[in-house]
Phi, psi and omega in degrees: 000124179295163176300311187298319181288330167305307176306310187301317178301312181298325178292324173303317172303319191287327185267340181273087185273139174239153179290136165222133186281134175303329186289352174289345179264118179304331179291322176288324172303322175291328190275334192286322169309315180301317176292330171295314182294326180292316173294317171301320172291324180295307180299320175302313182298315176298331175297312187301313184287319178281330173295314189288335172304312188289313181303322180283320200240332187054033185233126178295329175298307180297330174297319173300315183299307177307312178309310183293325177298319176294346183242330184292319170314325180289328179296322185283314193254352180303319174299324177290315170302333185287320172302310179294335173285345166281340192257336186234166177290113188298343181299320185286322177304317181292331182289322167310311183296318175304314187287330172292316170308320181289329177291315180305305178292320175297329171297311182304319182293313181296314177303320185284315178305312190272005179076018188257005182270101184235201186289333177289313180294324177299314178295320180295316181285326171302309181292333173296315182300324180288335175289311184300324181292315183294331183279319187296306187307306183296320186295318177299319180288334182282326185291320188305312185292349177275347182271339193226155168299160179303313176299344176264355188299311179313312180307318183289319181291313170316304187294323172303315178297323174298311179296329175295307187290324177295313178303329179291335172273317189275333179302297178306319180293323178289326178298313189291323181285324180286330180288322184284318187262337174245271170191176188289316180301325178290331175296314185293321175300314175303322176297322181302305178311317182294317184293320182295321184289324180285326170294325168304315185297318179299331188279339178286347187279149171242097178252125179257132171213138187275116178230138179286154178303313176240128187298142177285348181209162173294162176308309180304314177298320181291331175293313177295321167299326173295319176296317176308315185295323181288316178303333186260015176236091182304326181295311178292330168295323179291317180292328177289326174293327179289319180292325178292315178300325177293317181297330180269358178259259189293318184296328184294311186297313178306320177294335183261025188290326177299318174289330171301314182293319180291329186270314186284309184264350188047038177271183180237210186293324183289324175296314187289325184292322174299317179289327165312298190300319173300328182289319184289332177285320171299331179285322180297308183301313178309308175299329174297318180298314181295324184294344177267005187265149170276167176284060188249111188301305186305309192294319178297320181299313177301318176295324176292314185284328173293324173297316183294321174301316175290335169294322176291315170302322171298326178287332185279335174283353185306321179295348175271353185256124184233157176073161187295323170300310174307302186291332176287330167301308173309313187294319184297310182301317182297318177300313180306298187291332178286325177288325177303309186291326175291304181291331170302309179292325178300316182297321176295320186289322179300324189275340182244347173297133174293143182311317191286346184238015188293320176303309184294325181292316178293332177291323176291320170308320176288327175307310186291323179288333175264319175286324179300308179304319184298315177298307185295321176298326186283323177283316178293324178304306175294326170297331182287323173298334180269316195241349175099161185293317183294318171298316176295325180294311177312309184289314177306311180295320169305309180308307186302322183296310178304312178292319181292322176307313183291321185286320183297333177295340181260015194290345180300333180298315180293314182297337186258013193290178180294160184294119175294000000 
């Protein structure tokens, strides 16, 4: 074979991407059950904190405060933990996260048994969970690419999204059943057992990663270097913009499901439960779709932009759906495309980010993925109170379609990105 023929053959192998399941890698197969247990435990814990906030205070304001405490630390601390995930073995960060989660649930168990569980304990546990979450997310995002080959990365991200969204449905349901049928302490202990099983599963992983014995610079210097790296990478900036746009469209409406149920359906808790379940089902289907994709940048880029555009069209079509069945189907479709866009953008960033900056880049992705829906919910919620859901949905969907078309026109920046 001539040198040119060899080069052509090599190029063909690089450009011909095939689907590969992440479950074909034994390291991911060992990690995946641990991720299931950690997600189930986390959603059970979030349910217990939210439920106890209402049970203790019967105040929506207190429920909102507890929810903010579980979210706000991640917005502030994720970049710092992202730097840490670039400097250490992320498996150890996840093991530490499971220890902190276990301490939270054991503290809740003891406080409940001894009758010490009050508002102060609730706030302390919620804030600690927020810190643990801000540690867990960057470590998890940095670990997954170390477990699978590049061509299996979309599958790994899709499977991770599936487990997360199934746990989002099962965890609270399990917590509600334990509280109603057994007692609150049993629910706290169940969450503890889940975190301990996850810790054991993570301990079975063998991850080799070259880390310098002495970091070359301080955390502040590395944070600045990470942002400079982002500013110098137009492809990553474009992908982060798509992440933010997806959060402001579909994810925002998912966060506003209680208002959607109340204003459009005039429904109560039963109607809301149906919509939440359908949103969870849509998320599972979206994660499954991404898990079947190959590590093909043009295809993934087109899939993400198409999903965001479909989310915009779905918002415009809200006015044509009426009744619980119709609205439940609408929510499911919106959840599918939103999950495809979110997990697809995460996969693209994982594929294109430089390994030495991956933790910091993914921490910014986490901030946008969590912060954009929160900002969008506040803005759209105010608009809905003034103009109604249908009108705001049409405006938002139309603007979203225009923006995603504009961003898709710049796709060459991603497709011509630096060598991963």
